[in-house]
Every structure is written in structure tokens, then in C-alpha cells.
C-alpha positions as CSV (number, residue, x, y, z in Angstrom):
1,M,13.3,-53.7,-89.7
2,T,10.6,-55.9,-91.1
3,T,11.9,-58.8,-93.1
4,Q,10.2,-60.7,-95.8
5,A,9.9,-63.6,-93.4
6,D,8.2,-61.3,-90.9
7,K,5.7,-60.3,-93.6
8,L,5.0,-63.9,-94.4
9,R,4.5,-64.8,-90.7
10,A,1.9,-62.0,-90.4
11,L,0.1,-63.3,-93.5
12,L,0.0,-66.8,-92.0
13,D,-1.4,-65.5,-88.8
14,K,-4.3,-63.9,-90.5
15,P,-7.5,-65.9,-91.2
16,G,-8.1,-67.2,-94.7
17,L,-6.3,-69.1,-97.4
18,L,-3.3,-67.7,-99.1
19,L,-3.4,-68.1,-102.9
20,M,0.1,-68.3,-104.3
21,P,0.8,-68.3,-108.1
22,G,4.1,-69.7,-109.3
23,C,6.6,-67.6,-111.3
24,H,9.5,-68.6,-113.5
25,D,11.4,-65.3,-113.9
26,A,11.4,-61.7,-112.7
27,M,8.7,-60.6,-115.2
28,S,6.2,-63.3,-114.1
29,A,7.0,-62.4,-110.4
30,K,6.3,-58.8,-111.2
31,L,3.0,-59.6,-112.8
32,I,2.0,-61.6,-109.7
33,E,2.6,-58.6,-107.5
34,Q,0.8,-56.3,-109.9
35,A,-2.2,-58.6,-109.7
36,D,-2.4,-57.9,-106.0
37,F,-1.4,-61.3,-104.7
38,D,0.1,-61.3,-101.2
39,V,2.7,-64.0,-101.9
40,G,4.4,-65.8,-104.8
41,F,6.4,-69.0,-105.5
42,M,9.5,-69.6,-107.5
43,S,8.8,-73.0,-109.0
44,G,11.7,-75.3,-109.8
45,F,9.7,-76.9,-112.6
46,A,8.9,-73.5,-114.2
47,V,12.4,-72.1,-113.8
48,S,13.9,-75.2,-115.3
49,A,11.5,-75.0,-118.2
50,A,11.9,-71.2,-118.8
51,R,15.7,-71.0,-118.2
52,L,16.9,-74.2,-119.7
53,A,14.0,-75.8,-121.6
54,Y,14.7,-78.9,-119.5
55,P,12.2,-81.1,-117.6
56,D,12.0,-80.9,-113.8
57,T,14.3,-83.9,-113.2
58,G,17.1,-82.4,-111.1
59,L,19.0,-81.0,-114.1
60,I,19.0,-77.4,-113.0
61,S,21.8,-76.5,-110.5
62,Y,21.8,-74.7,-107.2
63,G,23.7,-71.8,-108.7
64,E,21.2,-71.4,-111.5
65,M,18.2,-71.5,-109.1
66,L,19.8,-69.0,-106.8
67,E,20.5,-66.6,-109.6
68,S,16.9,-66.8,-110.7
69,G,15.9,-66.3,-107.1
70,R,17.9,-63.1,-106.7
71,N,16.4,-61.6,-109.8
72,I,12.9,-62.5,-108.7
73,C,13.2,-61.3,-105.1
74,S,14.9,-58.1,-106.1
75,T,11.9,-57.3,-108.5
76,V,9.0,-57.6,-106.0
77,S,8.2,-56.4,-102.5
78,I,5.9,-59.3,-101.6
79,P,7.2,-62.4,-99.7
80,M,8.4,-65.1,-102.1
81,F,8.6,-68.9,-101.5
82,G,11.6,-70.5,-103.1
83,D,11.8,-74.1,-104.4
84,G,14.9,-75.6,-102.8
85,D,14.4,-79.1,-104.3
86,T,16.3,-81.6,-102.2
87,G,18.7,-79.0,-100.9
88,F,21.2,-79.9,-103.7
89,G,23.2,-82.5,-101.6
90,N,23.8,-83.6,-98.1
91,A,23.0,-81.8,-94.8
92,L,25.9,-79.4,-95.3
93,N,24.7,-78.6,-98.8
94,I,21.3,-78.0,-97.4
95,K,22.7,-75.5,-94.9
96,R,24.4,-73.6,-97.7
97,T,21.2,-73.6,-99.7
98,V,19.1,-72.3,-96.9
99,K,21.5,-69.4,-96.2
100,G,21.8,-68.7,-99.9
101,Y,18.0,-68.5,-100.4
102,A,17.7,-66.3,-97.3
103,D,20.4,-64.0,-98.6
104,A,18.7,-63.8,-102.0
105,G,15.5,-62.4,-100.3
106,F,13.2,-65.4,-100.0
107,A,10.7,-65.5,-97.1
108,C,10.4,-69.3,-97.2
109,I,12.3,-72.2,-98.7
110,M,10.7,-75.5,-99.7
111,L,12.8,-78.7,-99.1
112,E,11.8,-82.2,-100.1
113,D,12.6,-85.9,-99.3
114,Q,13.1,-87.2,-102.8
115,V,16.5,-88.8,-103.8
116,M,18.8,-86.9,-106.0
117,P,18.1,-86.2,-108.9
118,K,14.6,-85.4,-108.0
119,R,11.5,-85.4,-110.2
120,C,8.4,-83.3,-110.5
121,G,6.0,-84.5,-107.8
122,H,3.2,-85.3,-110.3
123,T,5.3,-87.5,-112.6
124,K,6.5,-91.1,-112.6
125,D,9.5,-92.9,-111.1
126,K,9.9,-90.8,-108.0
127,M,12.0,-92.2,-105.1
128,V,12.3,-90.9,-101.5
129,V,15.1,-91.1,-99.1
130,S,14.9,-92.9,-95.8
131,R,13.0,-91.4,-92.8
132,E,16.3,-90.7,-91.1
133,E,17.7,-88.8,-94.1
134,A,14.5,-86.9,-94.6
135,F,14.4,-85.8,-91.0
136,S,18.1,-84.9,-91.0
137,R,17.5,-82.6,-94.0
138,I,14.9,-80.6,-92.2
139,K,17.0,-80.5,-89.0
140,A,19.9,-79.2,-91.0
141,A,17.7,-76.5,-92.6
142,I,16.5,-75.4,-89.2
143,D,20.0,-75.4,-87.8
144,A,21.2,-73.3,-90.7
145,R,18.5,-70.7,-89.9
146,N,19.4,-70.6,-86.2
147,E,23.1,-70.7,-86.6
148,E,23.4,-68.1,-89.3
149,G,20.6,-65.8,-88.0
150,S,19.0,-66.2,-91.4
151,D,15.4,-65.1,-91.2
152,I,13.6,-67.6,-93.4
153,L,10.7,-70.0,-93.0
154,I,11.1,-73.7,-93.7
155,M,8.5,-75.7,-95.7
156,A,9.0,-79.4,-95.5
157,R,7.7,-81.5,-98.3
158,T,7.2,-85.3,-98.6
159,D,6.7,-87.2,-101.8
160,S,6.2,-90.5,-99.9
161,R,2.5,-90.7,-100.8
162,A,3.5,-91.9,-104.2
163,T,6.4,-94.2,-103.2
164,D,5.1,-95.7,-100.0
165,S,1.7,-94.8,-98.7
166,L,-0.5,-92.0,-97.4
167,D,0.2,-93.2,-93.9
168,E,4.0,-92.9,-94.4
169,A,3.5,-89.4,-95.8
170,I,1.5,-88.3,-92.9
171,F,4.0,-89.8,-90.5
172,R,6.8,-87.8,-92.2
173,A,4.8,-84.6,-92.2
174,N,4.1,-85.0,-88.5
175,E,7.8,-85.5,-87.8
176,F,8.7,-82.4,-89.9
177,A,6.3,-80.4,-87.8
178,K,7.8,-81.7,-84.6
179,L,11.3,-80.8,-85.8
180,G,10.1,-77.2,-86.3
181,A,9.1,-76.8,-89.9
182,D,6.9,-73.8,-90.3
183,I,4.8,-75.3,-93.1
184,T,4.3,-78.9,-94.2
185,F,3.5,-80.1,-97.7
186,L,2.2,-83.6,-98.5
187,E,2.7,-83.8,-102.3
188,A,0.1,-85.3,-104.6
189,P,-2.7,-86.7,-102.5
190,E,-5.1,-88.3,-105.0
191,S,-8.5,-87.6,-103.6
192,I,-10.4,-85.1,-101.4
193,E,-10.5,-87.8,-98.7
194,E,-6.7,-88.1,-98.7
195,M,-6.5,-84.3,-98.5
196,K,-8.8,-84.3,-95.5
197,E,-6.9,-87.1,-93.8
198,Y,-3.6,-85.2,-94.1
199,C,-5.1,-81.9,-92.8
200,N,-6.9,-83.7,-89.9
201,Q,-3.8,-85.5,-88.7
202,V,-1.0,-83.0,-89.1
203,P,-0.8,-79.9,-87.0
204,G,0.4,-76.4,-88.2
205,H,0.2,-74.7,-91.6
206,K,-0.3,-76.9,-94.6
207,M,0.1,-76.2,-98.4
208,A,-2.0,-77.7,-101.3
209,N,-0.5,-78.0,-104.7
210,M,-2.9,-77.1,-107.4
211,I,-1.5,-78.4,-110.7
212,E,-4.1,-78.3,-113.5
213,H,-4.8,-81.9,-114.7
214,G,-2.3,-83.3,-112.1
215,K,-2.9,-86.0,-109.5
216,T,-4.5,-83.8,-106.9
217,P,-8.1,-82.5,-107.3
218,V,-8.0,-78.8,-108.0
219,L,-10.5,-77.3,-105.6
220,P,-12.0,-73.9,-105.0
221,A,-10.3,-71.7,-102.3
222,E,-13.3,-71.9,-100.0
223,Q,-13.2,-75.8,-100.0
224,L,-9.4,-75.9,-99.5
225,E,-9.7,-73.6,-96.5
226,E,-12.5,-75.7,-95.1
227,I,-10.4,-78.9,-95.5
228,G,-7.6,-77.3,-93.4
229,Y,-5.1,-75.8,-95.8
230,K,-3.5,-72.5,-95.2
231,V,-1.7,-72.0,-98.6
232,A,-2.7,-73.1,-102.1
233,V,0.1,-72.9,-104.7
234,F,-0.6,-72.7,-108.4
235,P,3.0,-73.4,-109.5
236,L,2.6,-74.0,-113.2
237,S,-0.3,-71.9,-114.3
238,L,1.7,-69.0,-115.6
239,I,4.4,-71.0,-117.5
240,N,1.6,-73.1,-118.9
241,A,-0.4,-70.1,-120.1
242,S,2.7,-68.5,-121.6
243,I,3.5,-71.6,-123.6
244,V,0.0,-71.7,-125.0
245,A,0.1,-68.0,-125.8
246,M,3.5,-68.2,-127.6
247,R,2.4,-71.2,-129.6
248,E,-0.7,-69.4,-130.7
249,S,1.4,-66.3,-131.7
250,L,3.9,-68.4,-133.6
251,A,1.1,-70.2,-135.5
252,M,-0.3,-66.8,-136.6
253,I,3.2,-65.5,-137.6
254,K,3.8,-68.7,-139.6
255,Q,0.5,-68.0,-141.5
256,G,1.8,-64.6,-142.3
257,K,-0.7,-62.9,-140.0
258,E,-0.4,-60.5,-137.1
259,P,-0.6,-62.2,-133.7
260,I,-3.8,-61.5,-131.7
261,N,-4.3,-61.2,-128.0
262,V,-1.0,-59.3,-127.5
263,L,-0.3,-56.0,-125.7
264,D,0.1,-52.9,-127.8
265,F,3.6,-51.4,-127.6
266,E,2.6,-48.8,-125.0
267,G,1.2,-51.6,-122.8
268,L,4.3,-53.7,-123.2
269,K,6.5,-50.8,-122.3
270,A,4.4,-50.1,-119.2
271,A,4.6,-53.8,-118.2
272,V,8.4,-53.9,-118.2
273,G,8.8,-50.6,-116.4
274,F,9.6,-47.8,-118.9
275,P,7.4,-45.2,-117.2
276,E,9.2,-45.7,-113.9
277,Y,12.6,-45.6,-115.7
278,Y,11.9,-42.3,-117.4
279,E,10.6,-40.8,-114.2
280,E,13.8,-41.7,-112.4
281,F,15.9,-40.6,-115.3
282,E,14.4,-37.1,-115.2
283,R,15.6,-36.7,-111.7
284,Y,19.2,-36.6,-113.0
285,Y,19.0,-35.3,-116.5
């Protein structure tokens, strides 16, 4: 049986950059698959915003993220990355988180080295744990995969570029790779030169975080691949666009006008799956 992790490994083995939009719920995940992307990402920032209307400051819980993940993974057939934040506690919490995300259907879990409660990687007042704690988190994640037989990839993230230095971030990323992380993620490099230095000094698959108007330059896919990245995530593009669209529609309604740039009702029904429902219904009635 081919698992979602197997599908992701096959994609990582192919040449070329993987473009990965971020989703915040099952509907946005479904749209990613319908747009013919090979992979998607459940963003903690986006889920916290859509589910709770809270900022990405560690306020959302493991249980809430896991429930969102189950809904997302059960909706699509493409491999999904899941934002596991700090693992929601110590090494034993991390082991539980890894198993939970694997059971939910994720192909890969992202774990980071911030202190709890964490913060969005492109905002202020971040803090990271010690090297020893950061490394023990990734070791616990890999142990959980091996001990439980959970087929899930591990992406190890460091935020130490902002708190310490680029050299420290590169050191941590290298150690993550030595420990067995499948993908490393150095968050928020602030120039193309820093992005190149990371990719040149750290082996294995690497991910670039493309946040519009964030700290890292948003580059074309061809340039990211040339620098040495394997995955480019756009974690907030969909939640960002949806907020803009909803504000525009609300402004039109407030003016007593019909919103523009919206689906007709048939298009909306198709988007949420009415045709498939009726086709299945007719098999029984």
C-alpha cells in the first residue's frame, strides 16, 4: 500500500521545485488539489486565524490543530504537510504529536525550535530553546516515527536566524539533518545572499517560506530552485486573499449593492461537492 509519505518521497526524488500553497480548512485544501498542485501545507498561522480569529502566538491547541488536520487530510488525495509548531510540549508531547499527525493522514510534520508559546516566524519577540532542547525535539520526533511505525516525514525548522545569527541557524539546520530530519527549514533569511549561504552549507532537502511582504525575498520558482531549495511554501496566500475578498464583499453589501467577483450558485455548489453527492445518492435511491 502506498502511503502519503511514500507519495511525498517520490515527489522529493523527482527533479524540480515543489510549489506548496498553504490551506486553513478542508475547503481551501480541496481548492489546492483542484488547482493541480502536488502538495499542500496546513499552516498554523492560517488555521489559528480561520478557526479562532487569533494570531499565531501559540494560542491554538494540539487538539484543535489535529481536528483541522483530520478534516483537511480526509478531503484530499495529495500529500499534506502539517504545521506541528513546537510539538506542544516536551519530548513526550512531541512523540504524541508526531503519531497523531501521522494517524490524521499527514505526509510530513514540521517541528520548530521556538520556546512555548511560539510566534509567527516573521513577527517580533521570538525566542528559541537551547541547542540541546532543539536537537532533543527532532530526536524525539524521529524516535516516535520509528517506534510507532508511523510513516511520516520530519521537517525540522529553526528560527534562530532572528534570535541569534545566521551561523547559529545553519549550525542547527546541519545538526537536524545529521539527526535524520527529511527536510530542513531555516526560517526568515533576510536576503538572497543568506538564502544561498544556507542552501550551500546544509545538505538534503530544504524549504523556502514565501510570505508576501515578509522578511524573506519572494523569488520566482526558477531562482529558488537554482539557489538550492526543493520546496517553496506559500503559507498565507489563500487566507490573505480570502480576507481581502470578504472585506470587499462586505463593503458592497454595506452599500446596498450585490457583491461582485463571486461564484454563481451553480459554481458554488460544484465547488463544495454537490454534483458528486447527487451522483453517489442516486446509487442508493
